[in-house]
C-alpha positions as a printed Julia matrix, in Angstrom:
511×3 Matrix{Float64}:
 53.79  35.78  208.47
 50.36  34.25  209.21
 48.97  37.71  209.97
 50.15  39.05  206.62
 48.64  36.14  204.71
 45.47  36.64  206.73
 45.53  40.27  205.58
 45.78  39.03  202.0
 42.56  37.03  202.42
 40.84  40.01  204.03
 42.08  42.22  201.19
 40.48  39.89  198.65
 37.21  40.11  200.61
 37.38  43.92  200.54
 38.02  44.06  196.79
 35.37  41.53  195.81
 32.73  42.87  198.16
 29.57  43.18  196.03
 28.96  46.7   197.38
 32.33  48.05  196.19
 33.61  45.78  193.42
 31.68  47.34  190.54
 32.65  50.88  191.53
 36.31  49.88  191.86
 36.22  48.39  188.37
 34.6   51.53  186.95
 37.21  53.79  188.56
 40.01  51.6   187.21
 38.51  51.66  183.71
 38.24  55.43  183.97
 41.88  55.63  185.05
 43.01  53.38  182.19
 41.15  55.48  179.63
 42.51  58.75  181.01
 46.03  57.31  181.14
 45.88  56.1   177.54
 44.45  59.45  176.46
 47.25  61.46  178.08
 49.96  58.98  177.08
 48.84  59.23  173.46
 49.34  63.01  173.48
 52.9   64.08  172.66
 53.81  66.79  175.16
 51.69  65.53  178.07
 53.02  62.79  180.33
 51.61  60.17  182.66
 53.23  62.01  185.54
 51.4   65.21  184.57
 48.06  63.41  184.45
 48.56  61.71  187.81
 49.66  64.95  189.49
 46.74  66.98  188.14
 44.15  64.29  188.94
 45.59  63.59  192.4
 43.02  65.86  194.14
 40.25  63.47  193.1
 41.76  60.85  195.43
 41.22  63.16  198.43
 37.45  62.72  198.08
 37.39  58.95  197.52
 37.84  55.87  199.75
 41.26  54.18  199.27
 39.77  51.18  197.41
 38.49  53.57  194.73
 41.05  56.38  194.64
 44.33  54.45  194.59
 43.24  51.95  191.87
 42.05  54.97  189.85
 45.58  56.41  189.95
 47.11  53.01  189.23
 44.87  52.78  186.17
 46.23  56.12  184.95
 49.76  54.83  185.6
 49.29  51.64  183.6
 47.29  53.24  180.8
 49.74  56.12  180.46
 52.84  53.98  180.13
 51.21  51.97  177.33
 49.57  55.06  175.82
 52.98  56.56  175.18
 53.61  53.82  172.64
 50.71  54.99  170.4
 52.32  58.19  169.03
 55.72  56.46  169.2
 54.48  53.85  166.74
 52.34  56.11  164.56
 54.34  59.33  164.26
 57.71  58.56  165.9
 56.9   60.91  168.8
 56.97  59.02  172.13
 54.13  60.13  174.37
 56.26  59.23  177.41
 59.96  58.76  178.0
 59.31  55.06  178.53
 58.26  54.75  174.87
 61.45  56.14  173.32
 62.78  52.66  172.53
 59.45  51.85  170.85
 60.21  54.46  168.17
 63.06  52.28  166.88
 60.67  49.85  165.13
 57.16  51.28  165.53
 57.2   53.95  162.77
 58.81  51.51  160.31
 55.98  49.05  160.93
 53.42  51.82  160.4
 55.03  52.73  157.07
 54.73  49.08  156.09
 50.98  49.18  156.76
 51.33  47.22  160.03
 50.4   49.98  162.47
 47.48  48.06  163.98
 49.65  44.98  164.41
 52.36  47.02  166.15
 49.85  48.67  168.52
 48.39  45.3   169.46
 51.84  43.82  170.07
 52.61  46.8   172.32
 49.35  46.27  174.22
 49.69  42.53  174.77
 53.38  42.61  175.67
 52.73  45.55  178.04
 50.0   43.66  179.87
 52.06  40.46  180.0
 55.05  42.24  181.54
 52.89  44.31  183.87
 50.79  41.38  185.14
 53.81  39.18  185.83
 55.67  41.94  187.69
 52.54  42.68  189.75
 52.46  39.05  190.86
 56.12  39.32  191.87
 55.26  42.48  193.8
 52.56  40.75  195.84
 54.82  37.77  196.57
 57.83  39.95  197.46
 56.04  42.44  199.66
 55.39  39.94  202.47
 59.03  38.98  203.25
 60.21  42.57  202.7
 57.48  43.83  205.05
 58.72  41.38  207.71
 62.25  42.75  207.31
 60.91  46.31  207.58
 59.13  45.45  210.82
 62.36  44.15  212.34
 64.28  47.4   211.95
 64.33  50.25  214.45
 64.7   54.04  214.16
 68.51  53.96  213.57
 68.23  51.47  210.71
 65.24  53.31  209.24
 67.11  56.63  209.29
 70.11  55.01  207.56
 67.93  53.32  204.91
 66.03  56.53  204.17
 69.26  58.51  203.89
 70.7   55.83  201.59
 67.6   56.02  199.4
 68.0   59.79  198.98
 71.66  59.46  198.03
 70.85  56.65  195.58
 68.05  58.67  193.97
 70.42  61.64  193.62
 73.09  59.4   192.09
 70.82  57.74  189.56
 68.78  60.74  188.47
 68.78  62.17  184.98
 71.2   64.98  185.87
 74.74  65.1   187.25
 75.32  63.63  190.7
 76.38  66.97  192.21
 73.24  68.6   190.84
 71.14  65.8   192.3
 72.65  66.26  195.75
 72.11  70.02  195.57
 68.46  69.61  194.62
 68.05  67.02  197.39
 69.41  69.54  199.91
 66.84  72.09  198.7
 64.11  69.51  199.2
 65.24  68.79  202.76
 65.19  72.51  203.54
 61.68  72.92  202.1
 60.56  69.96  204.24
 61.71  71.8   207.36
 59.46  74.8   206.73
 56.67  74.83  209.29
 56.69  72.77  212.49
 59.29  70.18  213.36
 57.84  66.65  213.68
 59.11  66.1   217.23
 58.65  69.31  219.24
 56.04  70.99  216.99
 58.06  74.24  217.1
 57.66  76.69  214.24
 60.72  77.27  212.05
 61.65  78.83  208.71
 58.24  80.44  208.28
 59.89  83.8   207.46
 57.2   85.64  209.37
 54.34  84.28  207.26
 51.6   82.74  209.38
 50.4   80.73  206.37
 53.71  78.79  206.32
 53.54  77.67  209.95
 51.64  74.57  208.92
 54.3   73.78  206.33
 54.29  73.46  202.56
 51.32  71.46  201.26
 52.26  68.17  199.6
 49.63  68.41  196.87
 50.47  71.91  195.49
 54.18  71.11  195.74
 53.85  67.9   193.7
 51.53  69.36  191.08
 53.64  72.49  190.71
 56.99  70.72  190.59
 56.0   67.98  188.17
 52.88  68.96  186.24
 52.99  72.76  186.0
 56.72  72.88  185.19
 56.21  70.22  182.49
 53.39  72.24  180.97
 55.49  75.4   180.96
 58.3   73.59  179.18
 55.88  72.09  176.69
 54.39  75.5   175.91
 57.86  76.95  175.45
 58.82  74.32  172.89
 55.99  75.47  170.6
 55.77  72.03  169.05
 53.46  71.35  166.11
 49.87  71.75  167.27
 48.33  69.38  164.77
 49.6   66.02  163.66
 48.1   64.36  160.61
 48.28  60.77  161.76
 46.14  58.04  163.16
 44.38  56.57  160.15
 47.21  54.16  159.43
 46.58  52.48  162.78
 43.58  50.84  161.18
 45.53  49.54  158.21
 46.79  46.0   157.81
 46.0   42.79  159.64
 45.51  42.28  163.32
 48.22  40.62  165.37
 48.15  36.83  165.03
 48.57  34.45  167.94
 51.59  32.83  166.25
 53.32  36.23  166.02
 52.71  36.98  169.68
 53.8   33.48  170.69
 57.02  33.88  168.7
 57.9   36.86  170.93
 57.18  34.93  174.13
 60.85  34.44  175.03
 61.56  38.11  174.41
 58.62  39.18  176.58
 59.74  36.87  179.39
 63.31  38.2   179.22
 62.17  41.82  179.21
 59.79  41.14  182.1
 62.65  39.85  184.24
 64.77  42.87  183.26
 61.98  45.36  183.99
 61.05  43.72  187.29
 64.67  43.79  188.47
 65.2   47.4   187.45
 61.89  48.41  189.05
 63.23  47.44  192.48
 66.17  49.87  192.12
 65.15  53.41  193.15
 65.74  56.1   190.57
 66.3   53.99  187.44
 62.83  53.54  185.97
 61.05  52.67  182.74
 63.32  54.45  180.28
 66.41  52.48  181.22
 64.39  49.24  181.43
 63.05  49.73  177.9
 66.51  50.34  176.44
 68.06  47.4   178.3
 65.2   45.1   177.28
 65.54  46.18  173.65
 69.33  45.69  173.7
 68.98  42.23  175.25
 66.44  41.18  172.61
 68.61  42.47  169.77
 71.7   40.7   171.11
 69.8   37.43  171.53
 68.14  37.56  168.1
 69.26  35.41  165.18
 68.47  38.37  162.92
 69.65  41.51  164.75
 69.84  43.37  161.43
 66.02  43.51  161.36
 65.88  45.64  164.49
 65.27  49.29  163.74
 63.65  48.43  160.4
 60.24  47.23  161.57
 60.67  44.26  163.94
 57.67  43.22  166.04
 60.03  41.61  168.54
 61.57  45.03  169.17
 58.16  46.43  170.12
 57.58  43.51  172.48
 61.0   43.86  174.08
 60.67  47.56  174.86
 57.04  47.54  175.99
 57.26  44.44  178.2
 60.34  45.86  179.93
 59.02  49.35  180.62
 55.67  48.09  181.91
 57.29  45.42  184.11
 58.79  48.27  186.15
 55.35  49.42  187.35
 54.65  46.92  190.12
 58.08  46.49  191.77
 58.48  50.27  192.28
 55.69  49.99  194.86
 57.61  47.56  197.08
 60.1   50.03  198.64
 57.38  52.69  198.77
 54.9   50.58  200.7
 57.32  48.82  203.04
 59.82  51.6   203.8
 58.0   54.7   202.59
 60.67  55.25  199.92
 59.31  56.38  196.52
 61.52  54.95  193.79
 60.66  57.49  191.09
 58.52  60.52  190.32
 55.35  58.52  189.75
 55.64  56.6   193.02
 56.19  59.97  194.74
 52.74  60.94  193.45
 51.35  57.61  194.63
 52.92  58.09  198.05
 51.16  61.45  198.27
 47.9   59.69  197.38
 48.37  57.08  200.1
 49.08  59.81  202.66
 46.03  61.74  201.48
 43.7   58.81  202.19
 45.23  58.14  205.61
 47.58  55.3   204.67
 51.13  56.34  205.57
 53.59  53.98  203.79
 56.33  52.59  205.99
 57.23  49.58  208.16
 53.95  49.71  210.12
 51.61  50.03  207.15
 51.3   46.31  206.46
 50.49  45.64  210.13
 48.08  48.51  210.69
 46.31  48.49  207.32
 47.4   45.26  205.66
 43.95  44.26  204.3
 43.51  47.63  202.54
 47.01  47.41  201.03
 46.42  43.9   199.69
 43.02  44.92  198.33
 44.77  47.66  196.33
 47.48  45.29  195.12
 44.89  42.73  194.01
 43.02  45.53  192.24
 46.28  46.3   190.46
 46.28  42.72  189.12
 42.66  43.04  188.08
 43.49  46.27  186.24
 45.69  44.28  183.85
 42.77  42.05  182.9
 40.6   45.11  182.31
 43.44  46.69  180.36
 43.42  43.97  177.7
 39.71  44.49  177.07
 39.7   48.29  177.26
 42.92  48.68  175.29
 41.93  46.31  172.52
 38.55  47.96  172.0
 39.81  51.54  172.08
 42.99  51.33  169.95
 41.3   52.95  166.92
 39.97  55.83  169.03
 43.25  56.58  170.8
 45.14  56.32  167.52
 43.37  59.56  166.57
 44.12  61.34  169.86
 47.45  62.52  168.43
 45.44  64.91  166.24
 44.11  67.03  169.13
 45.62  70.55  169.07
 47.88  71.35  172.02
 46.6   74.94  171.91
 43.34  73.58  173.33
 44.78  71.03  175.76
 47.4   73.14  177.53
 45.14  75.92  178.88
 42.57  73.37  180.03
 45.23  71.32  181.79
 46.6   74.34  183.65
 43.06  75.34  184.66
 42.41  71.86  186.07
 45.69  71.98  188.0
 44.76  75.19  189.83
 41.13  74.18  190.33
 42.1   70.8   191.76
 44.56  72.25  194.27
 42.08  74.87  195.47
 39.23  72.34  195.77
 41.05  70.23  198.37
 41.46  72.82  201.14
 39.91  76.02  199.72
 43.15  77.73  200.72
 44.42  80.54  198.45
 47.95  80.01  199.81
 48.06  76.64  198.06
 47.66  78.42  194.71
 50.73  80.56  195.41
 52.67  77.44  196.43
 51.54  75.68  193.24
 52.67  78.59  191.07
 55.93  78.99  193.0
 56.93  75.35  192.64
 55.87  75.41  189.01
 58.42  78.18  188.42
 61.05  76.41  190.56
 60.58  73.17  188.61
 60.71  75.03  185.31
 63.97  76.82  186.19
 65.59  73.63  187.49
 64.68  71.71  184.35
 65.91  74.52  182.13
 69.33  74.2   183.76
 69.27  70.38  183.45
 68.54  69.64  187.1
 66.48  66.57  187.95
 63.55  67.62  190.17
 62.93  64.11  191.52
 65.45  64.38  194.42
 63.69  67.55  195.6
 60.32  65.81  195.79
 61.78  62.69  197.41
 63.65  64.72  200.02
 60.53  66.75  200.77
 58.51  63.58  201.33
 61.15  61.65  203.27
 62.58  64.62  205.21
 60.14  64.5   208.15
 60.52  60.72  208.41
 64.31  61.0   208.49
 64.13  63.78  211.09
 61.78  61.77  213.26
 63.95  58.65  213.02
 67.12  60.61  213.79
 65.43  62.25  216.79
 64.4   58.86  218.15
 67.9   57.53  217.57
 69.44  60.43  219.52
 67.06  59.73  222.35
 67.94  56.04  222.42
 71.69  56.75  222.3
 71.55  58.79  225.54
 74.29  61.15  224.45
 76.72  58.57  223.03
 75.63  58.34  219.4
 78.94  56.96  218.1
 79.13  54.17  220.67
 75.47  53.36  220.26
 75.78  52.96  216.48
 79.09  51.06  216.56
 78.41  48.64  219.43
 74.63  48.3   219.59
 73.47  48.95  216.02
 76.03  47.32  213.72
 73.5   47.02  210.87
 73.09  50.79  210.89
 76.87  51.19  210.77
 77.13  48.83  207.8
 74.4   50.72  205.9
 76.1   54.07  206.54
 79.47  52.73  205.39
 77.96  51.16  202.28
 75.97  54.26  201.31
 78.76  56.06  199.37
 79.9   52.79  197.78
 76.38  51.86  196.59
 75.71  55.39  195.37
 78.92  55.45  193.35
 78.21  52.02  191.84
 74.62  52.83  190.85
 75.61  56.19  189.42
 78.33  54.62  187.27
 76.05  51.78  186.22
 73.19  54.13  185.31
 75.56  56.36  183.33
 76.84  53.39  181.34
 73.31  52.15  180.64
 72.2   55.57  179.42
 75.26  55.9   177.16
 74.6   52.43  175.77
 70.94  53.33  175.22
 71.9   56.35  173.11
 74.03  54.13  170.91
 71.09  51.78  170.29
 69.15  54.27  168.22
 69.11  53.04  164.6
 71.06  55.04  162.09
 69.09  57.4   159.9
């Protein structure tokens, strides 16, 4: 415990070092601006931006690169509320609940007030959940250090089943996609004996599938292909109304304080559950606010409290999703899968040993995440008018440029033409899976966690000395309990997520 708190002090010294602090701040501001820009564009998502800009992290020290991505994360989640409020087109899935009241407020000439409420409630929820993350990561890291290979293998397997159960598609589809991800992870050399397997005679595959082209192809390129296929309107005449009306008053923000606090608790709790995410948090936060209101009939007709409820909840998810990723190496959603890839790229492998081996660097990044919220208030408040006009940019210009950056970024990292084929291949795979309503998240999670599971299982087999059943039952009872609880937990979370999603669909106001 003392070592971890000592790492916290060292992390603060790293962040506030005069030689690096200013650059860290500039990278975070750049990330926030890019995130808001992409989030404000209907058709492009925060996930797409993070995946395409991930190669930049490969060329930066961790204290610059990771906060840069976190800035994109935070800015993108809020940025999605801008088109949701102005033109009833959520820039991200997390902003769907914001469309219930945002457009009505814009029609009433209160667009600026709604955008400011979204900004302040987003930062309030995000900052509070980040504090919880820093406080929670120490005891959870201690628990992670106490477990051995058998327990780690069981926890990682449980996480994959839970992610499959709580994904956006059917449970059977999630398991099938997870199995594909595990197979793809086995292409190349096994992590124990370094023997080549499943390379199909191609020398280029003996080193395995690259994480970066796989992530960009699966998430970003497939999303772009779907967006192009939809042929949505390329020009939206909106944005001017954001400047109309009064600014948000302190009394109005204070009146939503209880709602923001409630939604922050909801978002923080949901953020610690792998596979649930911002969308569900926003709907649950909105429902809770509406049920607790003395005037529920106002919701859906232009209620500032509804904006606060949705935005505080979806942004409060951001911090807690990092806890299982950093301590166990388990990404809780698509965005944390990208972040896990970024940590690996800069030489920081998330897992039980990370906090011991590189604790100061981890705490420096977490403290930078807190600082990003302070910067966010300033940057967001000053740039609302500019980003309110971003919705007018034609997609016919953005899409080709985005695809070009995706291919250029992948090639720049290793100068390997094979990575371009992998990028294109996974772009097509992701596109086909999404067309048939498969969730691609389990594939990415299985690909990332597959080698860790294989390594932990191999170590467990070695420790069992040929009697795996007896070893698990008599010497590793915690592992046995986790394995027995896995199907029960998966079933419960799947049912719970299904009910929440059905309830969320019923919350949409009647036309």
